C-alpha positions as CSV (number, residue, x, y, z in Angstrom):
1,M,-16.8,64.1,90.7
2,G,-13.8,65.9,92.0
3,F,-14.3,69.1,90.1
4,Q,-17.7,69.5,91.7
5,R,-16.1,69.5,95.2
6,A,-13.4,72.0,94.3
7,V,-13.4,75.3,96.2
8,I,-14.2,78.1,93.8
9,S,-11.1,80.3,93.6
10,V,-9.8,82.2,90.7
11,L,-6.4,83.8,90.3
12,A,-6.6,87.5,90.4
13,A,-7.2,89.0,87.0
14,A,-6.6,92.4,85.5
15,S,-9.5,94.5,84.5
16,I,-8.2,95.5,81.1
17,A,-7.4,93.6,78.0
18,F,-5.7,94.2,74.7
19,A,-6.6,93.0,71.2
20,Q,-4.4,92.4,68.3
21,N,-7.2,93.5,66.0
22,G,-9.9,95.9,67.4
23,T,-10.6,96.3,71.0
24,A,-11.6,93.9,73.8
25,P,-15.3,93.3,74.5
26,P,-16.6,95.8,77.1
27,G,-15.7,94.7,80.6
28,Y,-13.5,91.9,79.4
29,F,-12.0,89.9,82.3
30,A,-8.4,89.6,81.2
31,P,-6.0,87.0,82.7
32,N,-3.0,88.2,84.6
33,S,-1.3,84.8,84.3
34,T,0.3,83.4,81.3
35,G,-0.6,79.9,82.3
36,F,0.4,76.9,84.5
37,F,2.9,74.1,83.9
38,M,1.9,70.9,85.6
39,T,4.2,68.0,86.3
40,H,2.1,64.8,86.8
41,G,4.6,61.9,87.1
42,F,6.0,61.2,83.7
43,E,3.3,63.4,82.1
44,T,3.4,67.2,81.6
45,L,0.6,69.6,81.0
46,L,0.8,73.2,79.8
47,V,-2.4,75.2,80.2
48,Q,-2.5,78.8,78.8
49,P,-5.1,81.5,78.2
50,F,-5.5,81.7,74.5
51,G,-7.5,84.2,72.5
52,Y,-10.7,85.6,73.9
53,D,-12.6,83.3,76.3
54,G,-10.3,80.4,75.5
55,F,-7.6,78.1,76.9
56,R,-5.0,76.1,75.1
57,V,-3.9,72.8,76.6
58,R,-0.8,70.8,75.6
59,A,0.1,67.5,77.1
60,W,2.9,65.0,76.6
61,P,4.6,62.0,78.4
62,F,8.3,62.1,79.1
63,R,10.3,64.4,76.8
64,A,9.0,67.8,75.8
65,P,7.8,68.2,72.2
66,D,9.5,70.4,69.6
67,P,8.3,73.9,70.2
68,N,8.1,74.3,66.4
69,Q,5.6,71.4,66.0
70,I,3.1,71.5,63.2
71,S,0.2,73.7,64.2
72,F,-2.9,75.0,62.6
73,L,-3.4,77.7,65.1
74,Y,-2.4,81.4,64.9
75,D,-0.1,82.4,67.7
76,P,-1.0,85.0,68.7
77,P,-4.7,84.5,67.7
78,L,-6.1,87.2,65.4
79,E,-8.1,88.5,68.3
80,G,-7.4,88.2,72.0
81,P,-5.8,89.7,75.1
82,E,-2.3,88.8,73.8
83,N,-1.7,92.3,72.4
84,G,-0.1,90.8,69.3
85,K,2.6,88.9,71.3
86,P,3.0,85.1,70.7
87,V,2.1,82.9,73.6
88,G,4.7,80.2,72.7
89,M,5.4,77.8,75.5
90,G,5.3,80.5,78.2
91,Y,3.8,80.2,81.7
92,D,4.3,81.7,85.1
93,T,2.9,79.1,87.5
94,T,4.3,75.7,88.2
95,V,2.3,72.9,90.0
96,N,2.6,69.2,90.4
97,G,-1.0,68.1,90.5
98,S,-1.4,68.4,94.3
99,H,-2.6,71.9,94.5
100,F,-5.8,73.5,93.2
101,V,-5.4,75.9,90.3
102,A,-8.1,78.0,88.6
103,L,-7.5,80.5,85.7
104,R,-10.0,82.8,84.2
105,N,-9.9,84.3,80.7
106,G,-12.9,86.4,79.8
107,N,-15.9,84.3,80.7
108,T,-14.1,81.0,80.6
109,I,-12.5,79.3,83.6
110,V,-10.3,76.3,83.8
111,K,-10.0,74.5,87.2
112,T,-8.1,71.4,88.4
113,F,-9.7,68.6,90.3
114,G,-8.9,65.0,91.3
115,D,-10.4,61.6,90.4
116,S,-13.5,60.2,92.1
117,G,-12.5,58.7,95.4
118,D,-9.3,60.7,95.6
119,T,-9.2,61.8,99.3
120,A,-5.6,63.0,99.1
121,G,-6.5,66.3,97.5
122,G,-5.3,65.5,94.0
123,N,-5.7,68.3,91.4
124,Y,-4.4,66.7,88.1
125,R,-7.6,66.8,86.0
126,L,-9.0,69.7,84.1
127,A,-12.6,71.1,84.0
128,F,-13.9,74.1,82.0
129,Y,-16.6,76.5,83.0
130,R,-18.4,79.5,81.6
131,V,-19.1,82.5,83.8
132,E,-22.8,83.6,83.3
133,A,-24.1,87.2,83.3
134,N,-25.3,86.8,86.9
135,G,-21.8,85.6,88.0
136,S,-22.7,81.9,88.4
137,E,-20.6,79.3,86.7
138,T,-21.8,76.6,84.3
139,L,-19.7,73.4,83.6
140,L,-18.9,73.1,79.9
141,T,-17.0,69.9,80.0
142,A,-14.4,68.1,82.1
143,E,-11.9,65.3,81.7
144,Y,-14.0,62.1,81.9
145,R,-12.9,59.9,84.8
146,P,-15.6,57.8,86.4
147,L,-14.6,55.1,88.8
148,K,-12.6,52.3,87.3
149,S,-12.2,53.6,83.8
150,F,-9.4,54.4,81.4
151,N,-7.4,57.5,82.2
152,P,-8.9,60.5,80.4
153,R,-5.4,61.3,79.2
154,Y,-4.3,57.9,77.9
155,Y,-1.0,57.3,76.1
156,Y,0.4,54.1,74.5
157,W,3.2,53.2,72.2
158,P,2.1,50.8,69.4
159,G,5.3,51.1,67.3
160,P,9.1,50.9,67.8
161,G,9.8,54.6,68.0
162,Y,9.0,57.4,70.5
163,E,5.9,58.7,68.8
164,F,2.8,57.6,70.8
165,S,-0.9,57.2,70.4
166,A,-3.2,59.3,72.6
167,D,-6.8,58.9,73.6
168,F,-8.3,62.0,75.4
169,S,-11.8,61.9,76.9
170,W,-14.2,64.6,78.2
171,S,-17.6,64.5,79.9
172,T,-20.8,65.0,78.0
173,G,-24.5,64.3,78.5
174,P,-27.2,62.7,76.3
175,D,-28.7,66.1,75.6
176,E,-25.5,67.8,74.3
177,Q,-25.4,68.4,70.5
178,I,-22.2,68.5,68.5
179,Y,-22.0,70.6,65.2
180,G,-19.1,70.6,62.7
181,T,-16.4,67.9,62.5
182,G,-15.8,68.5,58.8
183,T,-17.9,66.9,56.2
184,Q,-19.3,63.4,55.9
185,Q,-22.1,61.9,53.7
186,D,-24.3,61.1,56.7
187,H,-27.5,63.3,56.6
188,L,-26.5,64.6,60.1
189,V,-26.1,68.2,61.4
190,N,-25.9,67.0,65.1
191,K,-23.0,64.5,65.3
192,K,-24.0,63.2,68.7
193,G,-23.6,59.4,68.7
194,N,-21.2,59.3,65.8
195,V,-17.8,57.8,65.5
196,I,-15.8,59.5,62.8
197,D,-12.5,58.2,61.4
198,M,-10.0,61.0,60.8
199,V,-8.8,59.7,57.4
200,N,-9.1,61.7,54.2
201,F,-10.9,60.2,51.2
202,N,-13.3,61.3,48.5
203,T,-16.4,63.0,49.9
204,H,-15.0,62.6,53.5
205,I,-13.2,65.6,55.1
206,P,-13.1,64.8,58.8
207,T,-11.8,67.8,60.8
208,P,-11.7,68.0,64.6
209,V,-13.3,71.4,65.0
210,F,-16.8,71.6,66.4
211,M,-19.3,73.6,68.4
212,S,-21.4,72.3,71.3
213,S,-24.9,73.3,72.2
214,R,-23.5,73.8,75.7
215,G,-21.8,77.0,74.4
216,Y,-18.2,76.0,73.7
217,G,-16.1,75.4,70.7
218,F,-13.2,73.0,70.4
219,V,-10.1,72.5,68.2
220,W,-8.0,69.4,68.3
221,N,-4.8,70.8,66.9
222,S,-3.0,67.8,65.4
223,P,-2.0,66.7,61.9
224,A,-2.3,63.0,62.9
225,Q,-4.9,60.6,61.7
226,G,-7.2,59.3,64.4
227,R,-10.8,59.2,65.5
228,M,-13.6,61.3,67.0
229,E,-16.2,59.7,69.2
230,F,-19.3,61.5,70.6
231,G,-21.0,59.2,73.0
232,A,-23.8,59.6,75.5
233,L,-21.5,60.3,78.5
234,R,-18.0,60.7,76.9
235,N,-16.5,62.5,74.0
236,R,-13.1,61.0,73.0
237,I,-10.6,62.1,70.4
238,T,-7.6,59.9,69.3
239,S,-4.4,60.7,67.6
240,A,-2.8,57.6,66.1
241,S,0.8,58.9,66.2
242,T,2.1,62.1,67.7
243,T,4.6,63.7,70.1
244,V,2.1,66.1,71.8
245,V,-1.6,66.5,72.4
246,D,-2.7,70.1,71.7
247,Y,-6.3,71.4,71.9
248,V,-8.2,74.7,72.6
249,I,-11.6,75.3,74.2
250,V,-13.4,78.6,73.8
251,S,-16.8,79.6,75.1
252,A,-19.7,81.9,74.4
253,P,-23.2,82.3,75.9
254,V,-25.5,79.4,75.0
255,G,-27.1,80.0,71.6
256,D,-24.5,82.7,70.5
257,Y,-22.9,80.7,67.7
258,D,-21.7,83.7,65.8
259,T,-19.4,84.6,68.8
260,L,-18.2,81.0,68.9
261,Q,-17.4,81.2,65.2
262,Q,-15.6,84.5,65.8
263,R,-13.5,83.0,68.6
264,L,-12.7,79.8,66.6
265,S,-11.8,81.6,63.4
266,A,-9.5,84.0,65.4
267,L,-7.6,80.9,66.2
268,T,-7.7,79.0,62.9
269,G,-8.0,81.8,60.3
270,R,-10.4,84.1,58.6
271,A,-11.3,83.8,55.0
272,P,-10.1,86.5,52.5
273,E,-12.7,88.1,50.3
274,P,-13.2,86.1,47.1
275,P,-12.7,87.5,43.6
276,S,-15.9,89.0,42.2
277,F,-16.0,86.6,39.2
278,S,-16.2,83.6,41.5
279,L,-19.6,84.6,42.8
280,G,-21.1,84.1,39.4
281,Y,-21.8,80.9,37.5
282,L,-18.8,78.4,37.4
283,H,-19.0,75.9,34.6
284,S,-17.4,72.6,34.2
285,K,-17.8,69.0,33.0
286,L,-15.8,65.8,32.7
287,R,-14.3,66.8,30.3
288,Y,-13.5,69.2,27.5
289,E,-11.0,67.4,25.5
290,N,-9.3,70.2,23.5
291,Q,-9.0,73.8,22.7
292,T,-11.6,73.8,20.0
293,E,-14.3,72.5,22.4
294,I,-13.5,75.4,24.8
295,L,-13.8,78.0,22.0
296,L,-17.1,76.5,20.8
297,L,-18.3,76.5,24.4
298,A,-17.7,80.2,24.8
299,Q,-19.5,80.9,21.6
300,N,-22.5,78.9,22.8
301,F,-22.7,80.8,26.1
302,V,-23.0,84.0,23.9
303,K,-25.5,82.3,21.6
304,Y,-27.8,81.3,24.4
305,K,-27.3,84.6,26.2
306,I,-26.3,82.9,29.5
307,P,-23.6,84.5,31.6
308,V,-20.6,82.6,32.8
309,S,-17.7,83.6,35.1
310,L,-15.4,80.6,35.1
311,I,-14.8,77.8,32.5
312,V,-12.9,74.7,33.7
313,I,-10.6,72.3,32.0
314,D,-10.8,68.9,33.8
315,Y,-8.4,66.1,34.4
316,Q,-6.3,64.1,31.9
317,S,-5.8,67.2,29.8
318,W,-2.1,66.4,30.2
319,A,0.1,63.9,28.4
320,H,1.2,62.2,31.6
321,Q,0.4,62.5,35.3
322,G,2.9,64.8,36.9
323,D,3.6,66.9,33.8
324,W,1.5,69.7,35.2
325,A,1.0,71.1,31.7
326,L,-1.7,70.8,29.1
327,Q,-1.0,68.4,26.3
328,A,0.5,70.5,23.5
329,D,-1.2,68.9,20.5
330,L,-4.7,69.3,22.1
331,W,-4.1,72.7,23.5
332,P,-1.8,74.4,20.9
333,D,-2.3,78.1,21.8
334,I,-3.3,78.6,25.4
335,P,-2.9,82.4,25.5
336,Y,-5.1,82.7,22.4
337,M,-7.8,80.5,24.0
338,T,-7.9,82.3,27.4
339,E,-8.0,85.7,25.7
340,Y,-10.7,84.6,23.3
341,V,-12.8,83.2,26.2
342,K,-12.3,86.4,28.3
343,N,-13.1,88.8,25.4
344,L,-16.2,86.8,24.4
345,T,-17.7,85.9,27.7
346,G,-15.8,87.7,30.4
347,A,-15.0,84.4,32.0
348,E,-11.8,83.4,33.7
349,M,-10.4,79.9,33.2
350,M,-9.4,77.1,35.6
351,A,-7.4,73.9,35.0
352,S,-7.3,70.7,36.9
353,L,-4.1,69.2,38.4
354,W,-3.6,66.0,40.3
355,P,-0.8,65.4,42.8
356,S,0.1,62.0,41.2
357,V,3.2,61.4,39.2
358,E,3.8,58.5,36.9
359,D,7.2,57.3,35.7
360,A,6.6,58.6,32.2
361,S,6.2,62.2,33.3
362,V,8.8,64.7,32.2
363,N,9.2,65.7,35.9
364,Y,9.5,62.2,37.4
365,A,13.3,61.9,37.4
366,E,13.9,65.3,38.8
367,L,11.3,64.9,41.5
368,Q,12.9,61.6,42.5
369,Q,16.4,63.1,42.4
370,Y,15.6,65.8,44.8
371,G,13.4,63.8,47.1
372,L,10.2,65.7,46.3
373,L,7.9,62.7,46.0
374,S,6.2,60.9,48.9
375,A,7.4,57.4,49.6
376,T,6.2,54.4,51.7
377,R,7.6,52.6,54.7
378,S,8.3,49.6,52.5
379,G,8.7,48.9,48.8
380,P,9.5,51.4,46.0
381,G,7.2,54.1,47.1
382,T,4.2,53.7,44.7
383,T,1.0,54.6,46.6
384,D,-1.8,53.9,44.1
385,S,-2.7,53.5,40.4
386,W,-4.5,55.4,37.7
387,N,-5.0,55.2,34.0
388,G,-2.8,52.2,33.6
389,S,0.1,53.4,35.7
390,Y,1.2,53.1,39.3
391,I,1.9,56.5,40.8
392,R,3.5,58.4,43.6
393,N,2.2,61.7,44.9
394,Y,4.3,64.8,45.1
395,D,5.1,65.6,48.8
396,A,3.0,68.6,49.6
397,T,4.4,68.7,53.1
398,N,7.9,69.6,51.7
399,P,8.3,73.3,50.9
400,R,10.7,72.5,48.1
401,A,8.1,70.2,46.5
402,R,5.4,72.9,46.8
403,A,7.8,75.4,45.1
404,F,8.6,72.9,42.3
405,L,4.9,72.3,41.7
406,W,4.2,76.0,41.5
407,D,7.1,76.6,39.1
408,Q,5.4,74.2,36.7
409,L,2.0,75.7,37.1
410,R,3.3,79.3,36.7
411,M,5.1,78.5,33.6
412,N,2.6,76.1,31.9
413,Y,-0.7,77.7,33.0
414,Y,-0.5,81.0,34.9
415,E,1.8,82.8,32.4
416,Q,-0.4,81.4,29.5
417,G,-3.6,83.0,31.0
418,I,-5.0,80.2,33.2
419,H,-4.9,81.7,36.7
420,N,-7.1,79.4,38.7
421,F,-6.4,75.8,39.8
422,W,-8.5,72.8,40.6
423,I,-6.4,70.7,43.0
424,D,-8.3,67.4,42.6
425,Q,-7.5,64.2,44.4
426,A,-6.0,66.4,47.1
427,D,-6.8,64.0,49.9
428,G,-3.3,62.5,50.4
429,G,-2.2,59.0,51.2
430,A,-3.5,57.0,48.3
431,L,-5.0,58.7,45.2
432,G,-8.0,60.0,47.1
433,E,-10.2,57.0,47.7
434,A,-10.8,54.7,50.7
435,Y,-9.3,51.8,48.8
436,E,-6.2,50.9,46.7
437,N,-5.9,50.3,42.9
438,N,-7.9,53.4,41.9
439,G,-9.3,53.2,38.4
440,Q,-9.0,49.5,38.1
441,S,-11.9,47.0,37.9
442,N,-14.5,47.0,40.7
443,Y,-13.2,43.6,41.7
444,I,-9.6,44.7,42.0
445,Q,-10.7,47.8,43.9
446,S,-12.7,45.6,46.3
447,L,-9.6,43.7,47.4
448,P,-8.9,44.7,51.1
449,F,-5.4,46.0,50.7
450,P,-4.4,48.4,53.5
451,L,-4.1,52.1,52.5
452,P,-0.4,53.1,51.9
453,D,1.8,53.8,54.9
454,V,3.2,56.9,53.3
455,L,6.3,58.8,54.3
456,Y,6.4,62.6,53.9
457,A,9.0,65.2,54.7
458,A,6.9,66.1,57.7
459,G,6.3,62.6,59.0
460,T,4.3,59.5,58.3
461,Q,0.8,59.1,57.1
462,M,-0.3,58.2,60.6
463,S,1.4,61.2,62.2
464,V,0.8,64.0,59.6
465,G,-1.7,62.5,57.1
466,K,-4.2,65.2,57.9
467,L,-1.7,67.9,56.9
468,Y,-1.5,66.8,53.2
469,P,-4.6,68.5,51.7
470,W,-4.0,71.6,53.8
471,A,-0.4,71.8,52.5
472,H,-1.5,71.2,49.0
473,Q,-3.9,74.1,49.2
474,A,-1.0,76.1,50.7
475,A,1.1,75.4,47.6
476,I,-1.4,77.2,45.4
477,E,-1.9,79.9,47.9
478,E,1.8,80.6,48.2
479,G,2.2,80.7,44.4
480,L,-0.8,82.9,43.7
481,R,0.2,85.3,46.5
482,N,3.7,85.6,45.3
483,V,2.8,86.1,41.6
484,T,0.1,88.7,42.4
485,G,2.2,90.5,45.1
486,S,-0.5,90.1,47.7
487,Q,-0.5,88.9,51.3
488,M,-2.6,86.2,53.0
489,G,-5.8,87.7,54.2
490,Q,-6.0,90.3,51.4
491,P,-8.7,90.0,48.8
492,C,-8.1,87.1,46.3
493,E,-7.5,87.9,42.7
494,Y,-7.7,84.2,41.8
495,L,-8.5,80.9,43.6
496,S,-8.2,77.2,43.8
497,L,-10.8,74.4,44.2
498,S,-10.0,71.5,46.5
499,R,-11.6,68.2,47.3
500,S,-10.2,68.2,50.8
501,G,-9.0,70.5,53.5
502,Y,-8.3,70.7,57.2
503,I,-8.3,73.0,60.2
504,G,-8.1,76.6,59.0
505,S,-8.4,75.9,55.3
506,Q,-10.7,78.8,55.1
507,R,-7.7,81.1,55.4
508,F,-6.7,80.2,51.8
509,C,-8.2,81.5,48.5
510,S,-9.6,78.0,48.1
511,M,-13.1,76.5,47.7
512,I,-13.9,73.1,49.1
513,W,-16.4,70.9,47.3
514,S,-18.2,67.8,48.5
515,G,-16.5,65.3,46.3
516,D,-17.6,62.8,43.6
517,T,-21.2,62.3,44.6
518,T,-23.8,60.1,42.8
519,A,-26.6,61.6,40.7
520,V,-29.6,60.4,42.6
521,W,-32.2,62.2,44.9
522,E,-30.9,60.7,48.1
523,T,-27.4,62.1,47.4
524,L,-28.8,65.5,46.7
525,S,-30.5,65.4,50.1
526,A,-27.3,64.4,51.8
527,Q,-25.4,67.4,50.5
528,V,-27.4,69.8,52.5
529,A,-26.3,68.4,55.9
530,S,-22.8,68.1,54.5
531,G,-22.6,71.7,53.6
532,L,-24.0,72.7,57.0
533,S,-21.4,70.7,58.8
534,A,-18.7,72.3,56.7
535,A,-20.1,75.7,57.7
536,S,-20.1,74.7,61.4
537,T,-16.4,73.6,61.0
538,G,-15.5,77.0,59.6
539,F,-15.4,76.0,55.9
540,G,-17.5,78.9,54.5
541,W,-16.1,78.5,50.9
542,W,-18.1,75.4,50.2
543,T,-19.7,74.1,47.0
544,L,-20.6,70.9,45.1
545,D,-21.2,69.3,41.7
546,A,-24.6,70.5,40.5
547,G,-26.5,67.3,39.4
548,G,-24.1,65.0,41.2
549,F,-20.8,63.8,39.7
550,Q,-21.2,60.2,38.7
551,A,-24.0,57.7,37.8
552,D,-25.5,55.4,40.4
553,P,-25.2,52.0,38.5
554,T,-28.4,50.8,40.2
555,V,-30.5,53.6,38.7
556,Y,-30.8,53.4,34.9
557,W,-31.5,57.1,34.3
558,S,-28.8,58.4,36.7
559,N,-26.6,61.1,35.2
560,N,-28.2,60.7,31.7
561,I,-29.0,64.1,30.3
562,D,-31.5,62.6,27.8
563,E,-33.6,61.0,30.5
564,P,-36.5,63.1,31.8
565,Q,-36.0,61.7,35.3
566,Y,-32.4,62.9,35.4
567,Q,-33.3,66.2,33.8
568,Q,-35.8,66.9,36.7
569,L,-33.1,66.0,39.3
570,Y,-30.6,68.2,37.6
571,V,-32.9,71.2,37.5
572,R,-33.7,70.8,41.2
573,W,-30.0,70.5,42.0
574,Q,-28.9,73.4,39.8
575,Q,-31.5,75.8,41.2
576,W,-30.3,75.0,44.7
577,T,-26.7,76.0,43.8
578,T,-28.0,79.6,43.4
579,F,-28.1,79.7,47.2
580,L,-24.7,78.2,47.9
581,P,-21.5,80.1,48.6
582,F,-20.4,79.2,45.0
583,M,-22.7,78.2,42.1
584,R,-20.8,75.4,40.4
585,N,-21.8,72.9,37.7
586,H,-19.8,69.7,37.1
587,G,-20.3,66.0,36.3
588,S,-19.5,63.0,34.3
589,R,-22.7,62.7,32.2
590,A,-24.2,59.9,30.2
591,C,-26.3,60.5,27.1
592,Y,-28.0,58.8,24.1
593,F,-26.7,61.4,21.6
594,Q,-23.1,62.5,21.8
595,D,-21.7,65.3,19.8
596,A,-18.5,66.0,21.7
597,Y,-15.7,64.0,23.3
598,T,-17.9,63.4,26.4
599,C,-21.6,63.9,26.9
600,N,-22.8,67.4,27.4
601,N,-23.3,69.3,30.6
602,E,-24.2,72.8,29.4
603,P,-27.2,74.7,30.7
604,W,-28.9,74.4,27.3
605,T,-28.6,70.6,27.1
606,Y,-31.2,69.4,29.6
607,G,-34.3,69.8,27.4
608,A,-35.7,72.8,25.7
609,S,-38.4,73.3,28.4
610,N,-35.8,73.3,31.1
611,T,-33.3,75.7,29.6
612,P,-35.2,78.8,30.6
613,I,-35.5,77.6,34.2
614,I,-31.8,76.9,34.4
615,A,-30.9,80.2,32.8
616,S,-33.2,82.1,35.1
617,Y,-31.4,80.8,38.2
618,I,-28.0,81.7,36.7
619,N,-29.3,85.2,36.1
620,L,-30.7,85.4,39.6
621,R,-27.3,84.5,40.9
622,Y,-25.9,87.6,39.3
623,Q,-28.7,89.7,40.7
624,L,-27.8,88.5,44.2
625,A,-24.2,89.7,43.8
626,P,-24.5,92.6,46.3
627,Y,-26.0,90.2,48.9
628,L,-23.3,87.7,48.3
629,K,-20.5,90.3,48.7
630,A,-22.1,91.4,51.9
631,V,-22.2,87.9,53.5
632,F,-18.7,87.1,52.3
633,N,-17.5,90.3,53.8
634,Q,-18.9,89.4,57.1
635,F,-17.4,85.9,56.9
636,H,-14.0,87.6,56.2
637,S,-14.4,90.2,59.0
638,T,-15.8,88.1,61.8
639,G,-16.1,84.5,60.7
640,R,-19.9,84.8,60.5
641,M,-21.2,81.8,58.5
642,I,-22.7,82.1,55.1
643,M,-24.6,78.8,55.1
644,R,-26.3,78.8,58.5
645,P,-27.9,75.7,60.2
646,L,-31.2,76.8,61.8
647,F,-29.8,76.4,65.3
648,M,-27.4,79.3,64.6
649,D,-30.2,81.8,64.3
650,F,-33.2,80.4,66.0
651,S,-32.1,78.2,68.9
652,L,-33.0,81.0,71.4
653,T,-36.3,82.1,69.8
654,D,-37.7,78.7,68.8
655,R,-37.4,75.7,71.1
656,N,-38.6,73.5,68.3
657,I,-35.4,74.1,66.5
658,N,-33.3,72.6,69.4
659,E,-35.6,69.6,69.6
660,M,-35.5,69.0,65.8
661,T,-31.8,69.4,65.6
662,A,-31.2,66.9,68.4
663,V,-32.9,64.2,66.3
664,N,-31.6,65.4,63.0
665,S,-35.1,65.9,61.6
666,N,-35.5,66.8,57.9
667,V,-36.3,70.4,59.0
668,T,-32.8,70.9,60.4
669,T,-30.9,68.7,57.9
670,Q,-32.7,70.1,54.8
671,Q,-33.3,73.7,55.6
672,Y,-30.9,76.5,56.3
673,M,-30.4,80.3,56.2
674,F,-28.3,81.6,53.4
675,G,-26.9,84.7,55.0
676,P,-29.1,86.7,57.4
677,R,-32.2,87.0,55.2
678,I,-32.9,84.0,53.0
679,L,-34.3,80.6,54.1
680,V,-33.6,77.8,51.6
681,T,-35.2,74.4,51.4
682,P,-34.2,72.4,48.3
683,V,-36.6,70.0,46.8
684,T,-35.1,66.5,47.2
685,L,-37.9,64.3,45.9
686,P,-39.2,63.7,42.3
687,N,-42.5,64.7,40.8
688,V,-43.7,67.1,43.5
689,T,-45.7,70.3,43.0
690,S,-45.8,71.4,46.6
691,W,-43.3,71.3,49.5
692,S,-43.7,71.7,53.3
693,V,-41.3,74.2,55.0
694,Y,-41.0,74.9,58.7
695,L,-40.7,78.6,59.3
696,P,-38.8,79.3,62.6
697,Q,-40.1,81.6,65.2
698,T,-38.0,84.8,65.0
699,S,-37.2,87.6,67.5
700,S,-38.8,90.2,65.2
701,A,-41.0,92.5,67.3
702,N,-42.3,94.6,64.4
703,S,-44.1,91.9,62.4
704,T,-46.4,89.0,63.1
705,K,-45.7,87.6,59.7
706,P,-42.0,88.1,59.1
707,W,-41.5,85.4,56.4
708,T,-42.2,86.2,52.8
709,Y,-42.4,83.4,50.1
710,W,-40.1,84.5,47.3
711,W,-42.4,83.5,44.4
712,T,-45.8,84.8,45.6
713,N,-44.9,87.5,48.1
714,E,-47.3,85.9,50.6
715,T,-46.3,86.5,54.2
716,Y,-46.3,84.0,57.0
717,A,-45.9,83.9,60.8
718,G,-43.0,81.9,62.3
719,G,-43.3,78.8,64.4
720,Q,-45.3,76.8,61.9
721,T,-45.1,74.5,59.0
722,V,-46.5,75.8,55.7
723,T,-47.0,74.1,52.4
724,V,-46.2,76.2,49.3
725,P,-46.5,75.5,45.6
726,T,-43.2,74.2,44.0
727,P,-43.5,73.7,40.3
728,L,-40.3,72.7,38.7
729,E,-39.3,76.3,38.2
730,H,-39.6,77.2,41.9
731,I,-37.3,76.2,44.7
732,P,-38.8,76.9,48.2
733,V,-37.2,80.1,49.3
734,F,-38.5,82.6,52.0
735,H,-37.0,85.8,53.0
736,L,-36.9,88.2,56.0
737,G,-37.1,91.9,55.4
738,S,-37.5,93.5,52.0
739,R,-36.3,92.0,48.7
740,A,-34.9,95.4,47.8
741,D,-32.5,95.2,50.8
742,I,-31.4,91.8,49.7
743,F,-30.7,92.8,46.1
744,S,-28.8,95.9,47.3
745,G,-26.8,94.0,50.0
746,N,-28.2,96.3,52.7
747,V,-28.7,93.4,55.2
748,F,-26.3,94.0,58.1
């Protein structure tokens, strides 16, 4: 290929660098160019050094894009040689694709090259390299252009307007592994071979941020819907409708995934530190119907001597969708209720809100009058249905709509004592599912209607659909920051819970959960890989519904709290949540005996013999508070992941990990490190009393048996599979170092 024939030449670089936060790495090779502007026929490229060890590339046909386009990147990055100065659209070198250009930023180089067979000296393609410690250069990826193939920067115009579709392709190899891409229910940590539609829906949060086993990280900075494809020879990303292509590549030494995460999070955002209460036990069910049920719930937590830190009021607690207020006759004295719960249990409260608005809502007319609802490209603007009504979603991309929403939440919840918000159905487009007519019969939902072609203030569903959940999270963030007088990045006093997100969602005081999952063993197993992919994407504030959310209709005992088979599944699922970023219980349960508006989901309702087990893990969670605070602090400071796929810590010390990750073995999709010291392997099969765990080879030089089984204190060497006893009360957990250090948080 042309890039392999290119003469190695790098523009002269300065020997010093500056950092917005902290200092540059020792010996950092700082660029002395602000970038190059390439005219390539009707196409233009702008390539700029961006952050540490990174380059930002923007490309467009014909007219230049709006410099204020939607972006999920910080400019300047939080860390980098920019010295706190925005990069903008600046450059100092102009070329036309006929001259070789090479730029170096830290240990990353971008070079131009020509297509195969180009004997005229063309230099209109891009290749990216890493400079190794010995001075040699390793190809990371290059624009993919074999003989007689589509252009690697391919534009086309499927509609009547100027916005175009773009397919961009880069080289890869069969041995490259891809980690991240948001969350999907696919049992995969390595996404190689996958095709992922970038459309939001329940349990599916596709996000074009990933890390490569070759030692680079990638961000496709676009709000458009599209597709990611990771083939044997080509990686391709598509934007369905856009005015610019915008991406960033950063590099780090092979196996140094913490540095990659630090580089990526400096571009997309660092998480604030969560409120202390959120690290405890978070309790919910579908649903507590009224104030009396909440008061009784608080009394029962005291009665059973089980700690709780958050109690949640779920959906349809309102009179009409879009009221964004609790129904007054069911919740007559909210300040009394929240104060009672707080005084009795110490718990905060959270309430659910949906983005949907029905015609009967008290807010409907005003939202229509001021243009604060999303619409559609045809028809009256209804986008889905729920609970007997057709609905429209409020337009989260409109700042005025976000302000309107927060005004209602502040008045009807926050000032009444409910300070945390569950932004359910946050996916955008329809009402959160991959089909229309949500909430109607299965037959009606099965009809192949297209998803709504929504119009927002910021653009169309095709051009900005991925922005919606991010903007919805931003609405709560903006409101909470204003009312508490704090700034983004500062510790959170309160938080939100969202079913979706996008690039950089970790910058908000907002948890993301895995969606409405089914209550069966296979689904429990799938959540592990989903959480690890979330972590690789940068979503460290991840959680799920302990026990699964809804019944699998093909499994008679699924979600039924009175069935022993489900009780066993619930205990296994609940004990695993102890070792997640947030320990959260939720679900729509079934039962044979019902003494409340809906079936119970409390820790003491899964059988008398199981209550002590469930309570013991809740208590263990509180014992782990110093450890949790330490790992969340590192995530805040450097982007260091909390849930850690095994490749992050052991790819350099244990070659088996690389091989097992490549094929998505159960070891690498079912095991992970929780922070730096705890190895977790949830039990994902019924009726087992022992479990096999692979213990990775570590770099520890002071111990031949670095792994200690949590429940027996027996020590083991790494690099082997061991089988340990796992009665129902024990989840397989191993630790490195002393347990005293873990409980004290002295782990970094």
